[in-house]
C-alpha positions in Angstrom: -47.0 -4.5 36.9 -44.5 -1.7 36.5 -41.9 -3.7 38.3 -42.5 -6.7 36.0 -42.1 -4.5 32.9 -38.8 -3.1 34.3 -37.5 -6.6 34.9 -38.4 -7.6 31.3 -36.7 -4.5 29.9 -33.6 -5.0 31.9 -33.4 -8.7 31.0 -33.8 -7.8 27.3 -30.9 -5.4 27.5 -28.7 -7.8 29.3 -29.7 -10.8 27.1 -29.0 -8.7 23.9 -25.6 -7.5 25.1 -22.6 -8.9 23.3 -19.3 -9.6 24.9 -16.3 -8.3 23.0 -12.8 -9.3 24.0 -9.6 -7.5 23.0 -6.5 -9.6 23.7 -3.1 -8.0 23.1 0.0 -10.0 22.5 3.7 -9.2 23.3 3.7 -6.5 20.6 0.5 -4.9 21.5 -1.3 -6.3 18.5 -5.1 -6.6 19.2 -6.8 -10.0 18.7 -10.5 -9.1 18.8 -13.2 -11.8 19.5 -16.9 -11.2 19.3 -20.1 -13.2 18.4 -21.0 -11.0 15.4 -19.2 -9.0 12.8 -20.7 -5.8 14.2 -19.4 -6.7 17.7 -16.0 -7.3 16.3 -16.1 -3.9 14.5 -17.0 -2.3 17.8 -13.8 -3.8 19.3 -11.8 -2.8 16.3 -12.9 0.8 16.7 -12.0 0.8 20.4 -8.6 -0.8 19.8 -7.6 1.5 17.0 -8.6 4.6 19.1 -6.7 3.2 22.0 -3.5 3.0 19.9 -3.8 5.9 17.4 -6.8 8.1 18.0 -5.3 11.3 16.6 -4.1 9.7 13.5 -7.5 8.1 12.9 -9.3 11.5 13.3 -6.8 13.1 11.0 -7.5 10.5 8.4 -11.2 11.3 8.5 -10.4 15.0 8.1 -8.1 14.3 5.2 -10.8 12.3 3.4 -13.6 14.8 3.8 -11.4 17.8 3.1 -11.5 19.7 6.4 -7.8 19.7 7.4 -7.4 23.5 7.0 -10.1 24.0 9.6 -7.9 22.3 12.2 -4.4 22.8 11.0 -4.3 26.1 9.0 -3.7 27.5 5.5 -1.0 24.9 4.6 -3.9 22.4 4.0 -6.2 24.6 1.8 -4.9 23.0 -1.4 -5.3 19.5 0.1 -8.9 20.3 1.1 -9.6 21.7 -2.4 -8.5 18.5 -4.0 -10.8 16.4 -1.9 -13.7 18.8 -2.6 -12.9 18.4 -6.4 -13.4 14.7 -6.1 -16.4 14.9 -3.8 -15.4 12.2 -1.3 -17.6 13.6 1.4 -20.5 14.4 -0.9 -20.6 10.9 -2.5 -20.2 9.2 0.9 -23.0 11.2 2.5 -25.4 10.8 -0.4 -24.9 7.0 -0.8 -24.3 5.8 2.7 -28.0 4.9 2.9 -27.5 2.6 -0.2 -25.0 0.4 1.5 -25.9 -3.1 2.5 -27.5 -2.9 6.0 -24.9 -5.3 7.4 -22.1 -2.9 6.3 -23.9 0.1 7.8 -24.2 -1.8 11.0 -20.5 -2.6 10.9 -19.6 1.1 10.2 -21.8 2.3 13.0 -20.5 -0.3 15.5 -16.9 0.6 14.6 -17.5 4.3 15.3 -19.4 3.4 18.5 -16.2 1.7 19.6 -14.2 4.8 18.8 -16.7 7.0 20.7 -16.6 4.7 23.7 -12.9 5.1 24.0 -13.2 8.9 23.6 -15.8 9.0 26.3 -13.6 7.0 28.6 -10.4 9.1 27.8 -11.5 12.7 27.1 -8.0 13.9 27.8 -6.8 12.1 24.6 -9.4 13.7 22.4 -7.9 16.7 20.5 -9.7 19.9 20.4 -9.9 19.7 16.6 -11.6 16.3 16.6 -14.3 16.1 13.9 -17.8 14.9 14.7 -17.8 11.2 14.0 -20.2 10.1 11.2 -20.4 6.6 9.8 -20.2 7.9 6.2 -16.7 9.1 6.9 -15.6 5.4 6.6 -16.8 5.4 3.0 -15.2 8.8 2.3 -11.9 7.5 3.7 -12.0 4.4 1.5 -12.4 6.7 -1.6 -9.6 9.0 -0.4 -7.2 6.1 0.1 -7.6 4.6 -3.4 -7.8 8.0 -5.2 -4.0 8.5 -5.7 -4.0 5.6 -8.2 -6.6 6.7 -10.7 -5.7 10.4 -10.2 -2.1 9.5 -10.9 -3.0 7.6 -14.1 -5.0 10.6 -15.5 -2.3 13.0 -14.3 0.3 10.9 -16.2 -1.8 11.5 -19.3 -1.6 15.2 -18.7 2.2 15.1 -18.2 2.7 13.2 -21.4 0.8 15.9 -23.1 3.1 18.6 -21.7 0.7 19.6 -18.9 2.1 19.6 -15.4 -0.5 17.9 -13.1 -0.6 18.1 -9.3 1.9 15.8 -7.6 0.7 12.3 -6.5 2.6 10.2 -4.1 4.5 7.1 -5.2 3.1 3.7 -4.4 4.8 0.4 -4.8 4.8 -3.2 -3.4 5.9 -6.8 -3.5 3.7 -9.8 -3.7 4.5 -13.5 -4.3 2.7 -16.8 -4.5 4.2 -20.3 -4.5 2.1 -23.3 -5.6 1.8 -26.4 -3.3 4.4 -28.5 -5.3 7.1 -25.9 -4.5 6.5 -25.9 -0.7 7.5 -28.2 2.1 4.0 -28.1 3.5 2.4 -28.9 0.1 0.2 -25.8 0.5 0.5 -22.4 -1.2 2.6 -19.8 0.4 1.8 -16.1 -0.1 3.8 -13.0 0.7 1.8 -9.8 1.2 4.2 -6.9 1.1 2.9 -3.4 0.4 5.5 -0.6 0.1 4.2 2.8 1.2 5.1 5.5 3.6 5.6 4.6 7.3 3.8 7.8 8.3 0.4 9.3 7.4 -2.7 7.7 6.0 -0.9 4.7 4.6 0.6 3.6 7.9 -1.1 0.3 8.3 -2.7 -1.0 11.5 -2.0 -4.6 12.4 -4.9 -6.7 13.8 -6.7 -10.0 14.0 -10.4 -9.9 14.1 -13.0 -12.6 14.6 -16.8 -12.2 14.7 -19.6 -13.9 12.8 -18.5 -14.7 9.3 -15.5 -12.4 9.7 -12.2 -14.0 10.6 -9.2 -12.1 9.3 -5.5 -11.4 10.0 -3.8 -8.5 8.3 -3.3 -4.8 7.7 -6.0 -2.2 8.0 -6.1 1.4 7.0 -6.6 3.3 10.3 -10.2 4.3 10.5 -11.6 1.4 8.5 -13.3 -1.5 10.4 -11.3 -4.5 9.2 -8.2 -5.3 7.2 -8.1 -5.4 3.4 -4.6 -7.1 3.0 -3.9 -10.4 4.6 -5.9 -13.6 4.9 -9.0 -15.3 6.3 -9.5 -19.0 6.9 -9.7 -19.8 3.2 -7.5 -17.4 1.2 -4.9 -14.6 1.2 -5.1 -11.4 -0.8 -2.2 -9.1 -1.8 -2.0 -6.1 -4.0 0.8 -4.1 -5.8 0.7 -0.9 -7.8 0.2 -1.5 -11.5 -2.8 -2.4 -13.6 -5.0 -1.4 -16.5 -5.4 2.2 -17.6 -8.6 3.2 -15.9 -8.6 7.0 -16.2 -8.2 9.6 -18.8 -7.6 13.3 -19.5 -9.5 15.4 -22.0 -8.5 18.7 -23.6 -11.5 21.0 -23.4 -12.5 24.1 -25.2 -14.1 26.5 -22.7 -15.6 30.0 -23.2 -18.0 32.2 -21.2 -19.0 29.5 -18.8 -19.6 26.9 -21.4 -17.6 24.1 -23.1 -17.9 22.7 -26.6 -19.0 19.2 -27.3 -19.4 18.3 -30.9 -21.7 20.9 -32.4 -23.1 22.4 -29.2 -21.9 24.6 -26.3 -22.9 23.1 -23.0 -22.9 24.9 -19.7 -20.1 24.0 -17.3 -21.2 22.4 -14.1 -20.0 24.9 -11.5 -19.8 24.3 -7.7 -18.6 26.7 -5.1 -17.0 25.1 -2.0 -16.4 26.9 1.2 -13.3 25.8 3.0 -12.9 26.7 6.7 -9.3 27.8 7.5 -7.8 28.2 10.9 -5.9 31.5 11.1 -4.5 32.0 14.6 -7.4 31.6 17.0 -10.0 32.4 14.3 -11.6 30.3 11.6 -12.0 32.1 8.3 -13.7 30.9 5.1 -12.2 30.6 1.6 -14.4 30.0 -1.4 -13.2 27.9 -4.3 -14.8 27.5 -7.7 -14.9 24.0 -9.2 -15.8 23.6 -12.9 -16.6 20.3 -14.6 -17.6 19.0 -18.0 -19.4 15.7 -18.4 -15.9 14.1 -18.5 -15.0 15.3 -15.1 -13.5 18.3 -13.1 -11.2 20.8 -14.8 -7.8 20.6 -13.1 -5.4 22.5 -15.3 -5.2 25.2 -17.9 -2.6 25.9 -20.6 -2.5 28.0 -23.8 -6.2 28.8 -23.7 -7.2 25.2 -23.2 -8.7 23.5 -20.2 -8.0 20.0 -19.1 -10.5 17.7 -17.3 -9.9 14.3 -15.7 -12.3 11.4 -16.2 -12.2 8.9 -13.4 -14.6 5.9 -13.5 -14.7 5.8 -9.7 -16.1 9.3 -9.4 -19.5 8.2 -8.2 -18.6 4.8 -6.7 -19.2 4.0 -3.0 -19.1 0.2 -2.8 -15.4 -0.3 -2.0 -16.2 -1.4 1.5 -18.6 -4.0 0.1 -15.8 -5.4 -2.1 -13.4 -5.5 0.8 -16.0 -7.3 3.0 -16.9 -9.9 0.3 -13.2 -10.7 -0.2 -12.6 -10.8 3.5 -15.4 -13.3 4.0 -14.9 -15.3 0.8 -14.6 -19.1 1.1 -12.8 -19.8 -2.2 -11.4 -18.4 -5.3 -14.7 -18.3 -7.1 -16.3 -16.1 -4.4 -13.3 -13.8 -4.3 -13.4 -13.3 -8.0 -17.1 -12.6 -7.8 -16.3 -9.9 -5.2 -13.6 -8.3 -7.4 -16.0 -8.3 -10.3 -17.8 -5.4 -8.7 -14.9 -3.3 -10.1 -14.5 -1.1 -7.0 -10.8 -1.5 -6.3 -8.3 0.8 -8.0 -6.0 -0.5 -10.6 -3.8 -3.1 -8.9 -2.0 -6.3 -9.5 -3.9 -8.6 -7.2 -2.8 -12.1 -6.1 -5.0 -14.6 -4.2 -3.9 -17.9 -2.8 -6.3 -20.4 -1.4 -6.3 -23.4 1.0 -7.6 -25.4 -1.9 -4.2 -25.0 -3.5 -4.9 -22.2 -6.0 -2.6 -19.4 -6.9 -4.3 -16.6 -8.9 -3.4 -13.3 -10.4 -5.6 -10.5 -11.9 -4.6 -7.1 -13.3 -7.6 -5.5 -11.7 -9.4 -2.2 -12.3 -12.5 -0.4 -13.4 -11.7 -0.1 -17.1 -13.7 2.1 -19.5 -14.2 0.8 -23.0 -12.6 3.3 -25.4 -13.1 3.4 -29.2 -10.3 2.2 -31.4 -7.8 4.8 -32.5 -8.0 6.8 -29.3 -4.6 7.4 -27.7 -5.4 7.2 -24.0 -1.8 7.9 -23.0 -2.3 11.6 -23.6 -5.1 14.1 -23.2 -7.8 13.3 -25.8 -10.0 15.8 -27.6 -13.1 16.6 -25.6 -15.0 18.6 -28.3 -14.8 16.1 -31.2 -16.6 13.4 -29.1 -14.9 10.5 -30.9 -13.2 9.2 -27.7 -16.1 9.0 -25.4 -16.3 6.0 -23.1 -18.6 3.2 -24.2 -19.3 1.4 -20.9 -17.0 -0.7 -18.8 -15.0 -3.8 -19.6 -16.4 -6.8 -17.6 -14.1 -8.5 -15.1 -13.6 -11.4 -17.6 -11.8 -9.1 -20.0 -9.0 -8.3 -17.5 -5.5 -9.9 -17.6 -5.6 -12.9 -15.3 -4.2 -16.4 -14.7 -4.8 -19.2 -12.3 -2.3 -22.0 -11.4 0.5 -21.3 -14.0 2.7 -24.4 -14.6 5.7 -22.4 -13.3 4.2 -22.8 -9.8 5.1 -19.3 -8.7 4.2 -15.7 -9.4 5.6 -12.4 -8.3 4.7 -8.8 -9.0 7.0 -6.2 -7.7 5.5 -3.4 -9.7 6.3 -5.0 -13.1 4.6 -5.9 -16.4 2.7 -9.2 -16.3 5.4 -10.3 -18.9 8.0 -10.2 -16.1 6.0 -12.0 -13.4 7.7 -15.4 -14.0 10.1 -16.9 -16.4 8.3 -17.7 -19.7 5.2 -15.8 -18.6 2.2 -16.5 -20.8 0.8 -13.1 -20.0 2.2 -11.2 -23.0 0.7 -7.9 -24.3 -0.1 -9.3 -27.7 -3.0 -11.3 -26.3 -4.7 -8.0 -25.3 -3.8 -6.1 -28.5 -7.4 -5.3 -29.3 -7.6 -3.2 -26.2 -4.0 -2.4 -25.2 -5.1 -0.2 -22.3 -6.2 -3.3 -20.5 -2.7 -4.7 -20.4 -1.3 -1.2 -20.1 2.4 -2.3 -20.4 4.8 -4.0 -22.7 7.4 -6.7 -22.7 9.3 -4.6 -20.3 12.2 -6.3 -18.5 12.0 -6.4 -14.7 13.9 -3.9 -12.5 16.5 -5.2 -10.1 14.1 -6.0 -7.2 11.7 -8.1 -9.4 14.6 -9.7 -11.4 16.1 -10.9 -8.1 12.7 -12.2 -6.9 12.1 -14.2 -10.1 15.5 -15.8 -9.7 14.8 -16.7 -6.1 11.3 -18.1 -6.7 12.3 -20.0 -9.9 14.9 -21.8 -7.8 12.6 -22.4 -4.9 12.0 -26.1 -3.9 10.4 -27.6 -0.8 10.2 -24.1 0.7 9.6 -23.8 4.4 8.0 -20.8 6.2 11.4 -19.8 7.4 12.9 -19.9 3.9 10.0 -17.9 2.5 10.6 -15.3 5.2 14.2 -15.2 4.0 13.0 -14.5 0.5 10.6 -11.8 1.6 13.3 -10.0 3.5 16.1 -10.9 1.1 18.9 -8.2 1.0 20.6 -9.9 -2.0 21.9 -7.5 -4.6 21.0 -8.5 -8.2 24.0 -9.1 -10.4 26.6 -7.7 -8.0 28.8 -10.5 -9.3 29.3 -8.7 -12.5 30.7 -5.7 -10.6 32.8 -8.0 -8.5 34.4 -9.6 -11.6 35.1 -6.1 -13.0 36.8 -5.1 -9.7 39.0 -8.2 -9.7 40.2 -7.4 -13.2 40.8 -3.7 -12.5 42.4 -3.8 -9.0 43.7 -7.3 -8.3 46.2 -6.1 -5.7 43.9 -3.9 -3.6 42.9 -5.2 -0.2 39.7 -3.1 -0.3 38.9 -4.4 -3.7 39.4 -8.0 -2.6 37.0 -7.4 0.3 34.3 -6.4 -2.1 35.2 -9.1 -4.6 34.8 -11.8 -1.9 31.6 -10.4 -0.6 28.5 -12.7 -0.5 26.5 -10.1 -2.5 24.0 -9.5 0.4 23.6 -6.1 2.0 23.3 -7.6 5.4 23.3 -5.2 8.3 26.6 -6.7 9.7 28.4 -6.7 6.4 31.4 -4.4 6.1 31.9 -5.4 2.5 28.3 -4.4 1.7 29.1 -0.9 3.0 32.2 -0.8 0.9 30.3 -1.9 -2.2 27.7 0.9 -1.5 30.5 3.5 -1.2 32.1 2.2 -4.4 28.9 2.3 -6.4 28.1 5.9 -5.2 31.7 6.9 -6.1 31.0 5.9 -9.7 28.4 8.7 -9.9 25.9 8.4 -12.7 27.5 5.3 -14.0 26.8 3.5 -10.7 23.1 4.6 -10.7 22.2 3.4 -14.1 20.3 0.3 -13.2 16.7 0.6 -14.6 16.3 -1.5 -16.7 19.1 -3.5 -15.0 21.0 -4.1 -18.2 21.2 -0.4 -19.2 24.8 -0.4 -18.0 27.4 -3.1 -18.0 30.5 -2.9 -15.8 32.7 -3.7 -18.8 31.7 -0.3 -20.2 34.0 1.4 -17.7 37.7 1.6 -18.0 40.1 0.1 -15.4 41.1 3.6 -14.4 37.5 4.6 -13.7 36.9 1.5 -11.6 40.2 2.1 -9.6 39.4 5.8 -9.1 35.9 4.9 -7.6 37.5 2.2 -5.4 40.0 4.7 -4.1 37.3 7.2 -3.3 35.2 4.6 -1.6 38.2 3.3 0.5 39.0 6.9 1.5 35.5 7.5 2.7 35.3 4.3 4.6 38.5 5.2 6.4 37.7 8.8 7.1 33.9 8.9 7.7 33.4 5.6 9.5 34.8 3.7 12.4 37.2 0.8 11.8 34.4 -1.7 12.6 31.7 0.1 10.6 29.3 -2.1 8.7 26.3 -1.6 6.4 24.0 -1.2 9.4 26.2 1.5 10.8 24.9 3.7 8.1 21.5 2.3 7.3 19.0 2.2 10.2 15.4 2.0 11.2 13.7 3.9 14.0 10.8 6.2 14.6 10.6 9.9 13.7 11.0 11.8 17.0 12.6 8.9 18.7 16.1 8.7 20.2 17.0 5.2 19.0 17.7 3.6 15.7 18.8 0.0 14.8 20.8 -1.4 12.0 18.9 -2.9 9.0 19.7 -4.8 5.9 18.6 -4.4 2.3 16.8 -1.4 0.8 16.4 0.6 -2.4 19.5 2.8 -2.7 19.1 4.7 -5.9 22.2 6.7 -5.4 24.2 3.5 -5.6 22.1 1.6 -8.1 21.3 -1.1 -5.4 17.8 -2.5 -5.0 17.1 -5.7 -3.1 13.9 -7.7 -2.8 13.6 -6.1 0.6 12.4 -2.6 -0.2 13.2 0.3 2.2 13.8 3.9 1.3 16.0 6.0 3.5 16.7 9.7 4.1 19.6 11.3 5.9 19.2 12.1 9.6 22.4 13.3 11.2 25.1 10.9 10.3 22.6 8.0 9.6 20.4 7.0 6.7 17.0 6.2 8.4 14.2 4.3 6.8 10.9 6.2 6.2 9.0 4.0 3.7 9.0 0.7 2.0 7.9 -2.5 3.6 4.9 -1.4 5.7 3.2 -4.6 6.8 4.9 -7.7 5.5 3.0 -11.0 5.9 4.0 -14.6 5.1 0.9 -16.8 4.8 1.1 -20.6 4.6 -2.3 -21.7 3.2 -2.8 -24.8 5.2 -6.2 -25.5 6.8 -6.4 -23.2 8.8 -3.6 -20.9 7.5 -0.5 -20.2 9.5 0.9 -16.8 9.2 3.7 -14.3 10.3 3.6 -10.6 10.2 5.6 -7.5 11.0 5.2 -3.7 10.7 8.3 -1.5 10.6 7.8 0.7 13.7 5.2 -0.2 16.4 1.5 -0.6 16.9 0.9 2.3 19.3 1.4 6.1 19.1 1.9 6.3 22.8 5.6 6.5 23.4 5.3 5.0 26.9 3.2 2.1 25.8 6.1 -0.3 25.0 4.8 -0.6 21.5 5.9 2.6 20.0 8.9 1.2 18.2 9.3 -2.3 19.6 8.8 -4.0 16.2 11.5 -1.9 14.7 13.9 -3.0 17.4 13.1 -6.6 17.9 11.8 -7.7 14.5 12.0 -5.4 11.5 15.6 -4.5 12.0 16.5 -8.2 12.0 14.3 -9.1 9.0 12.0 -11.2 11.1 8.2 -11.6 11.4 6.3 -12.9 14.4 3.5 -15.6 14.5 0.0 -14.3 14.2 -1.6 -17.2 16.2 -4.4 -17.0 13.6 -7.4 -19.1 14.6 -5.4 -20.6 17.4 -6.6 -19.1 20.6 -5.0 -21.7 22.8 -1.6 -20.7 21.5 -2.5 -17.0 21.6 -3.4 -17.2 25.3 0.3 -18.1 26.1 1.3 -14.8 24.7 -1.4 -12.5 26.0 -0.1 -9.4 27.8 -3.2 -7.3 27.9 -6.9 -8.1 28.1 -10.0 -5.9 27.9 -13.7 -6.9 27.9 -16.3 -4.6 26.4 -20.0 -4.8 26.1 -21.6 -4.0 22.7 
């Protein structure tokens, strides 16, 4: 009888086990196959840990505010900010309230991470935090927080109060309607612009399990991607959106704050932050005061300033991401977004049904008329209290515009296409929903509108060319000015005959860059693009700048130097860099659709941010897609995938096939295979 019971138990275990496969292609990108979404999440956790374990663990510490415990006093202020916003507390309190399916996915993901750590204890850092599934919820909050915090911080700044610094975020996104493409299907470009290092360094993956079937970019430490596409639709996001958050000027005295005719007690919390000092861990207590508006983050001239963020108690971001990732059509995707969990973003969705759709998304409080939300509002008088939330239907949005294209490269909805119907006057009753004006596009967006407006019968290759375009907007105006000012100069003729593309192999592009920098402030005045005309400069000033540029080209560079001699891509800590085209070169007033930001490293300008995970998606049935990240998938320098995408793809402005939903083709490119049991 005992033997029979043992056999039954063993057979149950074996029968219930799920096979999870991780196939890696030539670039080390994992393609994860499982029978269920939880099984796929298990494989995702294992794969992410295999490539970037330390970075993942660091992301969890960043989110929960325990960096100083591992890395010392330099991170005390970072930890304090995360405690102010209670990412850990909210995640712990509400994890039980998540949909059971999502809890299963979170727990399976971390089980995969733990399995890798058990198999490879030598890779587990001594400072590794204990893994808890609620950390995934805390990490999601941490990742989106810079946007609403930045909005409210901007209100403080406009009121003369210096807020804590918040990192810049930007992106490109594009959609073409079927009638503009050679395949008669929408084409999407998903092109976020963030740092190539730290928590926003995306992880590339394909993941299949149960209803989950997705290709794209994931934040390291989250179970599945949030930018990319499934079998039915694509989703892209760029910075910009409605005004979701506010600052209030508070009157505080003796542990109380005034609201209308009463003095209310401040909510006071004391947080203990562990700090590594040498070989010891010491504790530092911080006091956090809040009004009903939110935490107090600044003081000036006897006044206190609180920030009101409508995401403060929210925990359902993963639910929104899941519902979008598994949506079958535009209606389902909009229903997912209507949960109002995502930060303020310009969101674009294309579908295999032929739709192209835009929404200026965000969780937007209803404010009373007459309240200036662009600056700190009076807390005591009570007239500018929030009155609920605007429903999703109130937000700026459009489906299938007659232009047949849309782009948002961090611009006003007014500048998304020629003759855009999305004008601010339509939202005049609540201007904070539109949160912009008839603002002309900057160079990058203006160039993109020109390219998309002219696009006809576009192929995947042509769309890739647009996504990686190094074309310099209105350089022809400067070329004409140069011709007039210096018709006899060989150097000037080289620039005047240039094709206006900052291609890596272009000597004229390097000359143009040197000329624009030699102009000084006049050469940098580009935003808005018509703020300076070349005709405003004298012939003498143009000739002087040309002479300076020619002298630099001859003295600082080799005779065969080109744009890519100076502008490079490569990984920090590496020994190799490669030439690259395009980029945002503020010192020269040059900004191409292809966004890369550079910093000086030795004699080179090396990229450090910009295009982080560019995807071109053709929304056929099923979709076909191409993707590239700027460095490499793995943090292991000896893996072959530490900087291989920088060398073989990104430096050349190319993206590779994803083999989405095409296992037969994928198998021809598999270079690594692992089978797990979940």
